[in-house]
Biopython code that builds the backbone (N, CA, C, O; Angstrom):
import numpy as np
from Bio.PDB.StructureBuilder import StructureBuilder

atoms = [
    (1, "MET", "N", (-44.771, 32.477, -13.332)),
    (1, "MET", "CA", (-43.978, 31.270, -13.333)),
    (1, "MET", "C", (-43.165, 31.193, -12.041)),
    (1, "MET", "O", (-42.381, 32.097, -11.753)),
    (2, "SER", "N", (-43.338, 30.156, -11.283)),
    (2, "SER", "CA", (-42.607, 30.054, -10.024)),
    (2, "SER", "C", (-41.276, 29.321, -10.239)),
    (2, "SER", "O", (-41.194, 28.368, -11.015)),
    (3, "GLU", "N", (-40.247, 29.783, -9.541)),
    (3, "GLU", "CA", (-38.935, 29.166, -9.646)),
    (3, "GLU", "C", (-38.744, 28.204, -8.486)),
    (3, "GLU", "O", (-39.084, 28.516, -7.345)),
    (4, "LYS", "N", (-38.203, 27.041, -8.784)),
    (4, "LYS", "CA", (-37.900, 26.079, -7.741)),
    (4, "LYS", "C", (-36.426, 26.187, -7.409)),
    (4, "LYS", "O", (-35.577, 26.237, -8.300)),
    (5, "LYS", "N", (-36.135, 26.224, -6.142)),
    (5, "LYS", "CA", (-34.742, 26.287, -5.713)),
    (5, "LYS", "C", (-34.227, 24.874, -5.478)),
    (5, "LYS", "O", (-34.924, 24.015, -4.938)),
    (6, "PHE", "N", (-33.022, 24.667, -5.888)),
    (6, "PHE", "CA", (-32.386, 23.368, -5.703)),
    (6, "PHE", "C", (-31.531, 23.414, -4.446)),
    (6, "PHE", "O", (-30.723, 24.326, -4.269)),
    (7, "SER", "N", (-31.710, 22.445, -3.590)),
    (7, "SER", "CA", (-30.864, 22.374, -2.402)),
    (7, "SER", "C", (-30.704, 20.922, -1.986)),
    (7, "SER", "O", (-31.550, 20.069, -2.253)),
    (8, "ILE", "N", (-29.616, 20.687, -1.341)),
    (8, "ILE", "CA", (-29.352, 19.342, -0.803)),
    (8, "ILE", "C", (-29.276, 19.487, 0.711)),
    (8, "ILE", "O", (-28.492, 20.278, 1.234)),
    (9, "THR", "N", (-30.081, 18.731, 1.385)),
    (9, "THR", "CA", (-30.053, 18.777, 2.836)),
    (9, "THR", "C", (-29.060, 17.742, 3.345)),
    (9, "THR", "O", (-28.632, 16.851, 2.612)),
    (10, "ARG", "N", (-28.714, 17.877, 4.585)),
    (10, "ARG", "CA", (-27.759, 16.937, 5.175)),
    (10, "ARG", "C", (-28.249, 15.495, 5.091)),
    (10, "ARG", "O", (-27.453, 14.591, 4.836)),
    (11, "SER", "N", (-29.518, 15.267, 5.297)),
    (11, "SER", "CA", (-30.042, 13.899, 5.250)),
    (11, "SER", "C", (-29.896, 13.299, 3.857)),
    (11, "SER", "O", (-29.650, 12.102, 3.713)),
    (12, "GLU", "N", (-30.049, 14.146, 2.819)),
    (12, "GLU", "CA", (-29.874, 13.643, 1.455)),
    (12, "GLU", "C", (-28.419, 13.277, 1.208)),
    (12, "GLU", "O", (-28.143, 12.266, 0.562)),
    (13, "ARG", "N", (-27.485, 14.076, 1.708)),
    (13, "ARG", "CA", (-26.070, 13.775, 1.530)),
    (13, "ARG", "C", (-25.705, 12.496, 2.266)),
    (13, "ARG", "O", (-24.945, 11.676, 1.749)),
    (14, "ARG", "N", (-26.234, 12.322, 3.454)),
    (14, "ARG", "CA", (-25.960, 11.104, 4.209)),
    (14, "ARG", "C", (-26.488, 9.883, 3.482)),
    (14, "ARG", "O", (-25.834, 8.841, 3.454)),
    (15, "ALA", "N", (-27.658, 10.005, 2.898)),
    (15, "ALA", "CA", (-28.246, 8.890, 2.160)),
    (15, "ALA", "C", (-27.372, 8.517, 0.976)),
    (15, "ALA", "O", (-27.183, 7.337, 0.680)),
    (16, "GLU", "N", (-26.838, 9.534, 0.296)),
    (16, "GLU", "CA", (-25.960, 9.261, -0.848)),
    (16, "GLU", "C", (-24.695, 8.547, -0.379)),
    (16, "GLU", "O", (-24.266, 7.582, -1.011)),
    (17, "THR", "N", (-24.097, 9.001, 0.708)),
    (17, "THR", "CA", (-22.899, 8.374, 1.246)),
    (17, "THR", "C", (-23.193, 6.935, 1.665)),
    (17, "THR", "O", (-22.384, 6.038, 1.428)),
    (18, "ALA", "N", (-24.337, 6.719, 2.280)),
    (18, "ALA", "CA", (-24.705, 5.372, 2.703)),
    (18, "ALA", "C", (-24.844, 4.444, 1.501)),
    (18, "ALA", "O", (-24.426, 3.288, 1.560)),
    (19, "SER", "N", (-25.426, 4.940, 0.414)),
    (19, "SER", "CA", (-25.572, 4.089, -0.766)),
    (19, "SER", "C", (-24.221, 3.767, -1.375)),
    (19, "SER", "O", (-24.024, 2.663, -1.882)),
    (20, "VAL", "N", (-23.281, 4.710, -1.337)),
    (20, "VAL", "CA", (-21.928, 4.448, -1.833)),
    (20, "VAL", "C", (-21.270, 3.381, -0.967)),
    (20, "VAL", "O", (-20.614, 2.479, -1.487)),
    (21, "ASP", "N", (-21.439, 3.477, 0.352)),
    (21, "ASP", "CA", (-20.881, 2.472, 1.261)),
    (21, "ASP", "C", (-21.466, 1.095, 0.979)),
    (21, "ASP", "O", (-20.742, 0.099, 0.989)),
    (22, "VAL", "N", (-22.760, 1.033, 0.730)),
    (22, "VAL", "CA", (-23.409, -0.242, 0.420)),
    (22, "VAL", "C", (-22.855, -0.807, -0.883)),
    (22, "VAL", "O", (-22.590, -2.006, -0.974)),
    (23, "ASP", "N", (-22.676, 0.045, -1.894)),
    (23, "ASP", "CA", (-22.108, -0.410, -3.164)),
    (23, "ASP", "C", (-20.713, -0.975, -2.965)),
    (23, "ASP", "O", (-20.378, -2.014, -3.533)),
    (24, "ARG", "N", (-19.902, -0.307, -2.169)),
    (24, "ARG", "CA", (-18.545, -0.812, -1.902)),
    (24, "ARG", "C", (-18.614, -2.158, -1.200)),
    (24, "ARG", "O", (-17.850, -3.068, -1.521)),
    (25, "PHE", "N", (-19.529, -2.290, -0.239)),
    (25, "PHE", "CA", (-19.668, -3.548, 0.484)),
    (25, "PHE", "C", (-20.087, -4.661, -0.463)),
    (25, "PHE", "O", (-19.543, -5.764, -0.408)),
    (26, "VAL", "N", (-21.041, -4.379, -1.320)),
    (26, "VAL", "CA", (-21.534, -5.373, -2.259)),
    (26, "VAL", "C", (-20.420, -5.792, -3.215)),
    (26, "VAL", "O", (-20.288, -6.975, -3.530)),
    (27, "GLU", "N", (-19.619, -4.835, -3.679)),
    (27, "GLU", "CA", (-18.532, -5.136, -4.588)),
    (27, "GLU", "C", (-17.373, -5.813, -3.878)),
    (27, "GLU", "O", (-16.528, -6.430, -4.526)),
    (28, "GLY", "N", (-17.321, -5.707, -2.565)),
    (28, "GLY", "CA", (-16.220, -6.279, -1.817)),
    (28, "GLY", "C", (-15.005, -5.378, -1.791)),
    (28, "GLY", "O", (-13.911, -5.831, -1.455)),
    (29, "ALA", "N", (-15.170, -4.114, -2.139)),
    (29, "ALA", "CA", (-14.059, -3.176, -2.155)),
    (29, "ALA", "C", (-13.766, -2.709, -0.739)),
    (29, "ALA", "O", (-14.664, -2.294, -0.007)),
    (30, "GLU", "N", (-12.513, -2.781, -0.372)),
    (30, "GLU", "CA", (-12.099, -2.337, 0.953)),
    (30, "GLU", "C", (-11.863, -0.828, 0.924)),
    (30, "GLU", "O", (-11.320, -0.314, -0.054)),
    (31, "PRO", "N", (-12.253, -0.118, 1.958)),
    (31, "PRO", "CA", (-11.975, 1.320, 1.997)),
    (31, "PRO", "C", (-10.467, 1.565, 1.885)),
    (31, "PRO", "O", (-9.664, 0.756, 2.351)),
    (32, "GLU", "N", (-10.097, 2.673, 1.271)),
    (32, "GLU", "CA", (-8.690, 2.973, 1.048)),
    (32, "GLU", "C", (-8.313, 4.293, 1.697)),
    (32, "GLU", "O", (-9.168, 5.121, 2.012)),
    (33, "THR", "N", (-7.027, 4.467, 1.886)),
    (33, "THR", "CA", (-6.458, 5.709, 2.372)),
    (33, "THR", "C", (-5.287, 6.075, 1.473)),
    (33, "THR", "O", (-4.823, 5.249, 0.687)),
    (34, "THR", "N", (-4.819, 7.280, 1.581)),
    (34, "THR", "CA", (-3.686, 7.731, 0.779)),
    (34, "THR", "C", (-2.458, 7.846, 1.651)),
    (34, "THR", "O", (-2.514, 8.416, 2.741)),
    (35, "LYS", "N", (-1.351, 7.309, 1.182)),
    (35, "LYS", "CA", (-0.055, 7.434, 1.853)),
    (35, "LYS", "C", (0.883, 8.156, 0.897)),
    (35, "LYS", "O", (0.935, 7.840, -0.292)),
    (36, "THR", "N", (1.607, 9.106, 1.409)),
    (36, "THR", "CA", (2.574, 9.829, 0.596)),
    (36, "THR", "C", (3.943, 9.643, 1.225)),
    (36, "THR", "O", (4.142, 9.918, 2.408)),
    (37, "PHE", "N", (4.883, 9.172, 0.418)),
    (37, "PHE", "CA", (6.232, 8.980, 0.926)),
    (37, "PHE", "C", (7.229, 9.212, -0.194)),
    (37, "PHE", "O", (6.878, 9.205, -1.374)),
    (38, "ARG", "N", (8.468, 9.415, 0.195)),
    (38, "ARG", "CA", (9.516, 9.703, -0.768)),
    (38, "ARG", "C", (10.402, 8.467, -0.920)),
    (38, "ARG", "O", (10.781, 7.836, 0.066)),
    (39, "ILE", "N", (10.724, 8.132, -2.171)),
    (39, "ILE", "CA", (11.651, 7.037, -2.456)),
    (39, "ILE", "C", (12.684, 7.547, -3.463)),
    (39, "ILE", "O", (12.431, 8.517, -4.177)),
    (40, "PRO", "N", (13.842, 6.894, -3.518)),
    (40, "PRO", "CA", (14.859, 7.317, -4.480)),
    (40, "PRO", "C", (14.335, 7.224, -5.920)),
    (40, "PRO", "O", (13.550, 6.336, -6.253)),
    (41, "ILE", "N", (14.778, 8.142, -6.748)),
    (41, "ILE", "CA", (14.334, 8.191, -8.145)),
    (41, "ILE", "C", (14.632, 6.874, -8.852)),
    (41, "ILE", "O", (13.811, 6.399, -9.637)),
    (42, "ARG", "N", (15.794, 6.275, -8.587)),
    (42, "ARG", "CA", (16.143, 5.015, -9.271)),
    (42, "ARG", "C", (15.128, 3.923, -8.967)),
    (42, "ARG", "O", (14.793, 3.135, -9.851)),
    (43, "LEU", "N", (14.626, 3.858, -7.721)),
    (43, "LEU", "CA", (13.623, 2.851, -7.383)),
    (43, "LEU", "C", (12.290, 3.170, -8.042)),
    (43, "LEU", "O", (11.590, 2.270, -8.507)),
    (44, "SER", "N", (11.945, 4.433, -8.082)),
    (44, "SER", "CA", (10.703, 4.847, -8.724)),
    (44, "SER", "C", (10.711, 4.467, -10.202)),
    (44, "SER", "O", (9.714, 3.969, -10.724)),
    (45, "ARG", "N", (11.824, 4.702, -10.866)),
    (45, "ARG", "CA", (11.932, 4.346, -12.286)),
    (45, "ARG", "C", (11.853, 2.840, -12.496)),
    (45, "ARG", "O", (11.162, 2.363, -13.396)),
    (46, "LYS", "N", (12.572, 2.094, -11.650)),
    (46, "LYS", "CA", (12.533, 0.631, -11.772)),
    (46, "LYS", "C", (11.137, 0.092, -11.536)),
    (46, "LYS", "O", (10.689, -0.818, -12.234)),
    (47, "LEU", "N", (10.444, 0.654, -10.546)),
    (47, "LEU", "CA", (9.073, 0.232, -10.255)),
    (47, "LEU", "C", (8.155, 0.520, -11.436)),
    (47, "LEU", "O", (7.352, -0.329, -11.822)),
    (48, "ARG", "N", (8.270, 1.709, -12.009)),
    (48, "ARG", "CA", (7.438, 2.089, -13.153)),
    (48, "ARG", "C", (7.700, 1.169, -14.347)),
    (48, "ARG", "O", (6.760, 0.739, -15.015)),
    (49, "ILE", "N", (8.956, 0.869, -14.614)),
    (49, "ILE", "CA", (9.314, -0.017, -15.731)),
    (49, "ILE", "C", (8.785, -1.424, -15.487)),
    (49, "ILE", "O", (8.201, -2.039, -16.379)),
    (50, "HIS", "N", (8.994, -1.932, -14.263)),
    (50, "HIS", "CA", (8.522, -3.278, -13.933)),
    (50, "HIS", "C", (7.002, -3.367, -14.063)),
    (50, "HIS", "O", (6.479, -4.350, -14.588)),
    (51, "ALA", "N", (6.309, -2.363, -13.596)),
    (51, "ALA", "CA", (4.847, -2.348, -13.684)),
    (51, "ALA", "C", (4.403, -2.412, -15.144)),
    (51, "ALA", "O", (3.487, -3.159, -15.487)),
    (52, "ALA", "N", (5.050, -1.635, -15.994)),
    (52, "ALA", "CA", (4.686, -1.629, -17.417)),
    (52, "ALA", "C", (4.999, -2.971, -18.069)),
    (52, "ALA", "O", (4.208, -3.477, -18.865)),
    (53, "GLU", "N", (6.141, -3.541, -17.737)),
    (53, "GLU", "CA", (6.549, -4.818, -18.341)),
    (53, "GLU", "C", (5.664, -5.984, -17.909)),
    (53, "GLU", "O", (5.486, -6.944, -18.659)),
    (54, "THR", "N", (5.117, -5.902, -16.714)),
    (54, "THR", "CA", (4.316, -7.003, -16.177)),
    (54, "THR", "C", (2.819, -6.725, -16.216)),
    (54, "THR", "O", (2.025, -7.492, -15.671)),
    (55, "ASP", "N", (2.436, -5.629, -16.860)),
    (55, "ASP", "CA", (1.031, -5.247, -16.995)),
    (55, "ASP", "C", (0.334, -5.156, -15.641)),
    (55, "ASP", "O", (-0.777, -5.654, -15.463)),
    (56, "GLN", "N", (1.010, -4.510, -14.691)),
    (56, "GLN", "CA", (0.461, -4.259, -13.368)),
    (56, "GLN", "C", (0.534, -2.762, -13.112)),
    (56, "GLN", "O", (1.215, -2.030, -13.831)),
    (57, "THR", "N", (-0.164, -2.319, -12.092)),
    (57, "THR", "CA", (-0.003, -0.927, -11.680)),
    (57, "THR", "C", (1.020, -0.885, -10.552)),
    (57, "THR", "O", (1.252, -1.880, -9.864)),
    (58, "GLU", "N", (1.617, 0.270, -10.380)),
    (58, "GLU", "CA", (2.557, 0.437, -9.271)),
    (58, "GLU", "C", (1.837, 0.184, -7.944)),
    (58, "GLU", "O", (2.404, -0.401, -7.021)),
    (59, "LYS", "N", (0.607, 0.624, -7.863)),
    (59, "LYS", "CA", (-0.194, 0.430, -6.656)),
    (59, "LYS", "C", (-0.364, -1.050, -6.350)),
    (59, "LYS", "O", (-0.204, -1.464, -5.202)),
    (60, "GLU", "N", (-0.689, -1.858, -7.364)),
    (60, "GLU", "CA", (-0.872, -3.300, -7.155)),
    (60, "GLU", "C", (0.414, -3.939, -6.633)),
    (60, "GLU", "O", (0.379, -4.767, -5.724)),
    (61, "ILE", "N", (1.530, -3.553, -7.207)),
    (61, "ILE", "CA", (2.819, -4.107, -6.794)),
    (61, "ILE", "C", (3.114, -3.731, -5.350)),
    (61, "ILE", "O", (3.489, -4.586, -4.547)),
    (62, "LEU", "N", (2.946, -2.454, -5.019)),
    (62, "LEU", "CA", (3.237, -1.999, -3.659)),
    (62, "LEU", "C", (2.313, -2.644, -2.632)),
    (62, "LEU", "O", (2.764, -3.021, -1.550)),
    (63, "ILE", "N", (1.031, -2.777, -2.951)),
    (63, "ILE", "CA", (0.106, -3.429, -2.019)),
    (63, "ILE", "C", (0.528, -4.874, -1.771)),
    (63, "ILE", "O", (0.542, -5.333, -0.629)),
    (64, "ARG", "N", (0.876, -5.597, -2.852)),
    (64, "ARG", "CA", (1.309, -6.988, -2.696)),
    (64, "ARG", "C", (2.584, -7.083, -1.855)),
    (64, "ARG", "O", (2.675, -7.919, -0.956)),
    (65, "LEU", "N", (3.563, -6.229, -2.146)),
    (65, "LEU", "CA", (4.826, -6.271, -1.407)),
    (65, "LEU", "C", (4.632, -5.944, 0.068)),
    (65, "LEU", "O", (5.193, -6.621, 0.929)),
    (66, "ILE", "N", (3.857, -4.934, 0.364)),
    (66, "ILE", "CA", (3.611, -4.560, 1.762)),
    (66, "ILE", "C", (2.843, -5.671, 2.474)),
    (66, "ILE", "O", (3.160, -6.009, 3.614)),
    (67, "SER", "N", (1.841, -6.240, 1.814)),
    (67, "SER", "CA", (1.064, -7.332, 2.420)),
    (67, "SER", "C", (1.954, -8.531, 2.710)),
    (67, "SER", "O", (1.877, -9.115, 3.791)),
    (68, "GLU", "N", (2.795, -8.900, 1.758)),
    (68, "GLU", "CA", (3.693, -10.037, 1.948)),
    (68, "GLU", "C", (4.680, -9.776, 3.069)),
    (68, "GLU", "O", (4.955, -10.660, 3.881)),
    (69, "TYR", "N", (5.213, -8.567, 3.115)),
    (69, "TYR", "CA", (6.158, -8.216, 4.175)),
    (69, "TYR", "C", (5.496, -8.298, 5.548)),
    (69, "TYR", "O", (6.047, -8.901, 6.469)),
    (70, "LEU", "N", (4.329, -7.699, 5.689)),
    (70, "LEU", "CA", (3.643, -7.714, 6.983)),
    (70, "LEU", "C", (3.235, -9.118, 7.395)),
    (70, "LEU", "O", (3.298, -9.454, 8.578)),
    (71, "ALA", "N", (2.817, -9.943, 6.444)),
    (71, "ALA", "CA", (2.456, -11.342, 6.752)),
    (71, "ALA", "C", (3.685, -12.109, 7.243)),
    (71, "ALA", "O", (3.566, -12.963, 8.122)),
    (72, "SER", "N", (4.842, -11.821, 6.699)),
    (72, "SER", "CA", (6.059, -12.536, 7.096)),
    (72, "SER", "C", (6.556, -12.111, 8.466)),
    (72, "SER", "O", (7.388, -12.797, 9.059)),
    (73, "GLN", "N", (6.065, -10.996, 8.977)),
    (73, "GLN", "CA", (6.499, -10.481, 10.282)),
    (73, "GLN", "C", (5.666, -11.029, 11.435)),
    (73, "GLN", "O", (5.942, -10.722, 12.595)),
    (74, "GLN", "N", (4.673, -11.820, 11.139)),
    (74, "GLN", "CA", (3.789, -12.346, 12.198)),
    (74, "GLN", "C", (4.304, -13.650, 12.725)),
    (74, "GLN", "O", (3.694, -14.240, 13.617)),
]
sb = StructureBuilder()
sb.init_structure("model")
sb.init_model(0)
sb.init_chain("A")
sb.init_seg("    ")
for serial, (resi, resn, name, xyz) in enumerate(atoms, 1):
    if name == "N":
        sb.init_residue(resn, " ", resi, " ")
    sb.init_atom(name, np.array(xyz, "f"), 0.0, 1.0, " ", f" {name:<3s}", serial, name[0])
structure = sb.get_structure()
């Protein structure tokens, strides 16, 4: 009985990444990055409460606020 070895070559990994990129493009999803910053606890709590009360995520609120701020600076 012969054993087959499983391996992924670089070209296969690139193909997988390319298909993920195509899926994101088709969905219209913009690539994202991670930002880490510190804010006062009172603001963090208020943001969390507001997000829950308005059925939004903290991320959605922050993206909207930053976008609006940057648009107003032009």
